[in-house]
KOLROMAR-781971 format. One record per residue (C-alpha): x, y, z; residue in one letter. Coordinates in steps of 0.25 Angstrom, whole numbers, padded with zeros to 4 digits, always signed. Example, Ala and Ser with C-alpha at 12.3 -4.5 7.8 and 13.67 -1.06 7.14 Angstrom:
+0049-0018+0031A;+0055-0004+0029S;
% end
This chain:
-0110-0116+0043M;-0105-0123+0030I;-0089-0123+0033M;-0092-0128+0047R;-0098-0141+0041T;-0083-0144+0039I;-0084-0160+0037K;-0094-0161+0027Y;-0087-0151+0020I;-0075-0158+0022L;-0082-0172+0017I;-0086-0166+0005G;-0073-0158+0000M;-0065-0171+0002I;-0076-0180-0006I;-0074-0170-0017I;-0061-0171-0017L;-0060-0184-0018M;-0070-0184-0029S;-0061-0178-0039C;-0051-0190-0040S;-0061-0197-0049E;-0057-0186-0060D;-0043-0190-0060F;-0040-0204-0052V;-0047-0218-0056E;-0054-0221-0042L;-0052-0237-0038T;-0060-0234-0024N;-0075-0238-0027P;-0079-0231-0013N;-0070-0217-0017A;-0077-0206-0018L;-0077-0198-0031T;-0086-0188-0039S;-0095-0198-0044G;-0098-0203-0031S;-0098-0193-0022F;-0108-0183-0027W;-0122-0189-0024K;-0129-0182-0013T;-0134-0170-0010E;-0123-0170+0003E;-0112-0174-0007D;-0116-0159-0014F;-0115-0152+0001V;-0103-0157+0003L;-0097-0154-0011G;-0102-0138-0011V;-0096-0137+0004N;-0083-0142-0001A;-0083-0132-0011I;-0084-0121+0001Y;-0070-0127+0006Q;-0064-0123-0006A;-0066-0109-0002M;-0057-0109+0010I;-0043-0116+0005Y;-0033-0106+0004D;-0033-0101-0011G;-0048-0097-0009T;-0055-0092+0004Y;-0045-0097+0016M;-0034-0086+0012R;-0030-0084-0002F;-0040-0081-0011F;-0044-0069-0002P;-0030-0065+0001W;-0026-0064-0014I;-0037-0057-0016M;-0035-0046-0004D;-0019-0046-0008I;-0022-0040-0022R;-0031-0029-0018A;-0028-0015-0013D;-0032-0016-0001D;-0021-0028+0004V;-0008-0027+0003E;+0003-0039+0006S;+0013-0039+0016V;+0018-0054+0019T;+0030-0053+0007P;+0032-0066+0000G;+0021-0072+0004Y;+0010-0078-0006F;+0000-0066-0010P;+0012-0056-0011E;+0012-0063-0024D;-0002-0059-0028V;-0002-0046-0021A;+0009-0042-0031N;+0006-0049-0044Y;+0018-0061-0044I;+0015-0075-0048V;+0023-0087-0041D;+0020-0100-0044A;+0021-0105-0029A;+0012-0093-0024N;+0000-0102-0020I;-0008-0088-0017A;-0010-0090-0033Y;-0013-0105-0035S;-0021-0109-0021F;-0032-0098-0025P;-0032-0104-0038W;-0033-0120-0034E;-0043-0118-0023H;-0054-0110-0030H;-0052-0121-0041Y;-0055-0131-0031I;-0066-0124-0028G;-0072-0123-0042V;-0068-0140-0042W;-0078-0142-0030R;-0088-0133-0035S;-0089-0141-0050N;-0089-0155-0042Q;-0102-0150-0036V;-0108-0144-0047L;-0104-0155-0056V;-0108-0167-0048N;-0122-0159-0044I;-0129-0160-0056E;-0138-0172-0058G;-0138-0176-0044V;-0152-0175-0038E;-0155-0169-0025F;-0165-0167-0015E;-0163-0155-0012D;-0162-0148-0025E;-0161-0134-0018E;-0148-0138-0011L;-0145-0143-0024K;-0145-0130-0031Q;-0138-0123-0019R;-0127-0134-0020L;-0123-0129-0035I;-0127-0115-0032G;-0115-0116-0022E;-0105-0125-0031A;-0107-0113-0042K;-0104-0102-0032F;-0093-0109-0027M;-0088-0111-0039R;-0091-0097-0045A;-0085-0091-0033H;-0072-0099-0035F;-0071-0094-0049Y;-0075-0079-0046F;-0062-0080-0037N;-0054-0087-0047L;-0058-0077-0056L;-0054-0064-0048N;-0041-0071-0043L;-0036-0077-0059F;-0046-0071-0069R;-0042-0082-0078N;-0046-0098-0073V;-0049-0109-0076V;-0064-0114-0077L;-0070-0126-0072Y;-0085-0129-0072T;-0085-0144-0072T;-0077-0155-0067L;-0064-0161-0074A;-0065-0175-0078E;-0049-0175-0080S;-0036-0167-0076T;-0037-0160-0090D;-0049-0154-0088D;-0043-0146-0078Y;-0032-0142-0086Y;-0042-0130-0094I;-0037-0117-0097P;-0044-0104-0090Q;-0057-0099-0093S;-0059-0083-0099P;-0062-0076-0086P;-0075-0073-0092D;-0079-0087-0093D;-0076-0090-0079V;-0083-0077-0073W;-0097-0082-0082A;-0095-0096-0072Q;-0093-0088-0062V;-0106-0079-0064I;-0114-0091-0068S;-0112-0097-0057D;-0114-0087-0048F;-0127-0085-0054T;-0132-0099-0054D;-0128-0100-0039A;-0138-0090-0036I;-0150-0098-0039D;-0144-0111-0032G;-0137-0103-0018L;-0146-0103-0005W;-0147-0089+0002L;-0141-0085+0013K;-0152-0087+0021E;-0157-0100+0018D;-0159-0108+0030P;-0152-0120+0022R;-0140-0112+0019N;-0128-0114+0026E;-0119-0103+0031M;-0107-0101+0021G;-0113-0107+0008R;-0115-0097-0005A;-0128-0092-0006T;-0136-0084-0017K;-0130-0070-0012A;-0116-0075-0013A;-0117-0080-0028A;-0125-0066-0031A;-0114-0060-0024A;-0102-0066-0032F;-0111-0066-0045L;-0111-0051-0043A;-0096-0050-0040K;-0092-0058-0054S;-0101-0049-0062Y;-0094-0037-0057M;-0081-0044-0057I;-0085-0043-0073N;-0090-0029-0074H;-0105-0034-0075R;-0110-0025-0064F;-0124-0024-0070S;-0126-0040-0068E;-0120-0038-0054A;-0129-0028-0051A;-0141-0035-0048P;-0136-0047-0041V;-0129-0036-0029L;-0144-0030-0028K;-0150-0045-0028D;-0141-0049-0015I;-0143-0033-0009I;-0158-0035-0012D;-0158-0049-0004G;-0161-0058-0016K;-0150-0068-0011Y;-0152-0066+0004G;-0150-0055+0014T;-0136-0048+0016Y;-0134-0036+0023S;-0120-0029+0028L;-0117-0032+0042V;-0117-0021+0052E;-0101-0023+0056N;-0093-0025+0044Y;-0083-0033+0051R;-0093-0044+0053H;-0088-0047+0039N;-0075-0053+0044I;-0079-0059+0057T;-0082-0075+0061E;-0093-0070+0070E;-0101-0064+0059N;-0098-0072+0046E;-0111-0076+0038N;-0116-0063+0040N;-0126-0054+0032S;-0116-0048+0024E;-0111-0060+0021S;-0112-0065+0007I;-0103-0076+0005F;-0091-0082+0015E;-0083-0092+0017I;-0086-0098+0029Q;-0073-0100+0038Y;-0074-0108+0053H;-0064-0112+0062Y;-0067-0118+0076D;-0055-0127+0082P;-0066-0137+0087A;-0066-0142+0074D;-0054-0147+0076G;-0049-0142+0061L;-0035-0139+0060S;-0031-0137+0045V;-0031-0125+0036Q;-0036-0131+0024G;-0027-0121+0014W;-0026-0134+0002I;-0029-0145-0002G;-0040-0156+0001D;-0047-0153+0012P;-0046-0160+0024Q;-0055-0163+0038P;-0046-0155+0047N;-0047-0141+0037W;-0051-0130+0044L;-0061-0120+0039K;-0053-0108+0041T;-0047-0095+0035C;-0034-0091+0032G;-0034-0077+0027Y;-0036-0071+0043N;-0021-0076+0042K;-0016-0069+0031T;-0023-0055+0034C;-0019-0055+0050A;-0008-0046+0054P;+0005-0052+0061Q;+0005-0059+0071P;-0006-0065+0068H;-0006-0068+0055G;+0003-0067+0043W;-0002-0052+0039G;+0000-0055+0025D;-0010-0045+0021L;-0012-0030+0025A;-0021-0019+0020P;-0016-0009+0010S;-0014+0007+0015V;-0025+0009+0003W;-0037+0002+0010I;-0032+0006+0023W;-0032+0020+0018N;-0047+0018+0011E;-0052+0015+0024F;-0048+0028+0030Q;-0055+0035+0019E;-0068+0037+0027E;-0072+0036+0041K;-0086+0032+0047T;-0097+0041+0049V;-0092+0041+0063D;-0078+0044+0059G;-0073+0029+0063E;-0063+0021+0054N;-0072+0013+0043D;-0076+0000+0050P;-0072-0007+0040R;-0056-0004+0042M;-0057-0008+0056E;-0064-0023+0051A;-0053-0024+0040S;-0041-0019+0045L;-0032-0020+0057Y;-0026-0006+0060F;-0022+0002+0075P;-0033+0006+0084H;-0032+0013+0098D;-0040+0002+0104D;-0036-0012+0097D;-0041-0021+0108T;-0053-0024+0099T;-0046-0024+0087Y;-0040-0037+0086T;-0031-0046+0079V;-0034-0060+0081Y;-0039-0056+0095G;-0025-0047+0098N;-0026-0032+0099P;-0022-0027+0086A;-0011-0018+0093S;+0000-0029+0092H;-0004-0032+0078I;+0002-0018+0075Y;+0015-0019+0082E;+0018-0031+0071M;+0021-0021+0060G;+0014-0030+0051W;+0005-0029+0037A;+0007-0016+0030N;+0014-0003+0036P;+0011+0006+0025D;-0005+0007+0028V;-0001+0017+0040V;+0015+0018+0040P;+0021+0018+0054D;+0007+0019+0060S;+0002+0006+0060F;-0002-0006+0051Y;-0013-0012+0047V;-0020-0026+0046F;-0031-0034+0038I;-0041-0036+0049R;-0054-0043+0039K;-0054-0057+0041H;-0044-0058+0054I;-0050-0066+0065T;-0049-0060+0078E;-0051-0073+0086D;-0037-0074+0095H;-0037-0089+0095D;-0033-0089+0079L;-0020-0079+0081D;-0011-0085+0072N;-0020-0094+0064D;-0028-0095+0051W;-0041-0100+0057F;-0051-0089+0054S;-0064-0093+0053G;-0071-0080+0048I;-0077-0082+0037N;-0071-0075+0024R;-0084-0065+0018R;-0082-0067+0004V;-0094-0057-0002F;-0100-0047+0006R;-0113-0039+0006Y;-0106-0028+0006A;-0099-0031-0006D;-0112-0033-0012V;-0117-0018-0010L;-0104-0013-0014L;-0105-0022-0028L;-0119-0017-0030Y;-0114-0001-0028A;-0104-0005-0038E;-0113-0010-0050C;-0122+0001-0045L;-0109+0011-0049N;-0106+0002-0063E;-0120+0005-0066A;-0119+0018-0066G;-0129+0019-0053Q;-0119+0024-0044T;-0129+0033-0036A;-0135+0021-0030E;-0122+0013-0027A;-0119+0022-0015Y;-0130+0016-0007Q;-0124+0001-0009Y;-0111+0007-0004I;-0117+0014+0009Q;-0122+0000+0012Q;-0107-0004+0014V;-0102+0009+0019R;-0113+0012+0030N;-0109-0002+0036R;-0094+0005+0037A;-0102+0019+0044N;-0097+0027+0033L;-0102+0039+0027P;-0112+0039+0016D;-0106+0038+0001L;-0117+0047-0005N;-0113+0059+0005T;-0096+0057+0005V;-0097+0052-0010R;-0109+0057-0017P;-0111+0054-0032N;-0099+0049-0035M;-0097+0046-0050T;-0097+0030-0055Q;-0082+0031-0055E;-0081+0036-0040E;-0088+0027-0036M;-0081+0016-0041R;-0070+0022-0031D;-0079+0021-0021Q;-0082+0006-0021L;-0068+0004-0024D;-0066+0010-0010H;-0079+0006-0004E;-0075-0010-0008R;-0061-0009-0003A;-0066-0005+0012L;-0078-0015+0013E;-0070-0026+0007L;-0057-0023+0009C;-0049-0038+0012F;-0059-0046+0006E;-0053-0051-0007G;-0064-0042-0016W;-0055-0030-0016R;-0045-0036-0029Y;-0058-0042-0036V;-0064-0026-0036D;-0049-0022-0041L;-0050-0030-0053V;-0065-0031-0056R;-0062-0017-0056W;-0052-0014-0065G;-0041-0009-0059W;-0030-0018-0062F;-0034-0014-0078Q;-0033+0002-0073D;-0019+0009-0073E;-0025+0019-0064A;-0033+0010-0055K;-0019+0002-0054L;-0013+0014-0049Q;-0021+0015-0037I;-0020+0002-0033L;-0005+0002-0034I;-0008+0014-0025Q;-0014+0007-0015R;-0006-0007-0014D;+0007-0006-0021P;+0006-0021-0023E;-0002-0018-0037Y;+0012-0013-0042L;+0015-0026-0045N;+0002-0026-0055Y;+0005-0015-0063Y;+0021-0008-0067N;+0019+0006-0070P;+0033+0008-0074D;+0032-0002-0086E;+0018-0001-0087G;+0016-0015-0087L;+0002-0021-0081W;+0001-0034-0076L;-0012-0037-0082Q;-0017-0049-0077G;-0012-0049-0064R;-0025-0042-0057E;-0028-0059-0055Y;-0020-0069-0049M;-0010-0076-0057A;-0013-0091-0062I;-0006-0100-0052P;+0006-0105-0061P;+0005-0120-0054T;-0009-0120-0060E;-0004-0115-0075I;+0007-0127-0072E;-0003-0138-0067R;-0011-0135-0080T;+0001-0135-0089N;-0001-0120-0094G;-0018-0123-0096I;-0021-0112-0088V;-0013-0100-0090K;-0008-0088-0081Q;-0014-0075-0081N;-0012-0063-0089P;+0000-0055-0082G;+0006-0064-0074W;+0013-0072-0086N;
% end
């Protein structure tokens, strides 16, 4: 697997990091590696592409902060740790010292820069294996597009780099119009489909980007820009198997456990790995990669309740209530609620937190006491390892499932509904509901109007994808922050949204649905990079 080839990935990263020196420092050592002397062989470019993947597990990308700040701003999650970094994000406050703003900006751009290193230097280099060359170009374009996809959803007004700077001044350029950056993202994902390999290709290493991954992100990019008619055929191609065979796994929880990684539902996931026998000891939060860096996730400790984690996030009252709306056809709880939330059970001996019975957690009085007042506490179960040996550690080896086939089905249903084909949308939603053993939607809610179906998709997507970083993207792309009635619904679901809208004075903080540009970045570029609207 790609993340298990640790030694070779680190070699590639270190060489690439060293190679940037020739742009800014006059090297006098004739034996020193430079960007001109390194990029020569096929293996050089394999290592270079491997290095791009490493940028996906910095603190500001998928190790912790990116999913954290996406979840904390959504209506299914509340911040419960006063004074900690994400509280500012949840309450729409900018602080120059808050790394929850600066790390996501900096670390996504590390990935952009590494992608550009490959794409610029691979031109003109002859490969014996032309298909490998096209795959490497496809991976680099996919990754560059992926980093910009996240940056646009985080900050909207970002700086677009598609080549390498010849001097430091080349980095000090203003932000590009968001439409221009989205055009580049869509172009990169489109190009990547052609070069990438299928998941089933015997030459492919598990964890690498595939045709389906590029197609899924391309479709969602179209939908964020309300281009539903262009997204629909791309999604249908995934469903029809044009880009490989994908299907829902039988057990929903298999999407969030280490034992069932890279399964039939996984379209793209971040490959984490933890084995004490590897002898790695340092969590690579920031900085240049080192040989002793772990390849683990820190998000589990963010979510895990005291005393096994920080318990910084908790489910909102609203998401708990959404799960109460329907029982299965057998009268049981929605299995997605069981998989996603910790809450008291009559027999919790197998319902554990880090291998311990959940009952002792409820006695701690932690997380969100408002979910069911004076009764019990509810916690996030998703993403949390139940390995007793990892108690109180950051060392989760559970892969982060970034894009799942269930999302593809729901997105396609949304495209059909937006095209006025509401009746046809039912069958794709029902595939997801069937896995949860829920009643036939055609029976319980027949003949929905287009607007009613939009509300239903709001509900269905919330339950299927809660705490997976997509909820906030949905709210923004649906325009809820520009619709006063919808914003009032958000305020009812999560009082933190009162900080976005002041009903007493009628003041809208338009623009704050996107993160503040890190003040340190504005200062570093002498004001060439401007602050986002609403944050001034």
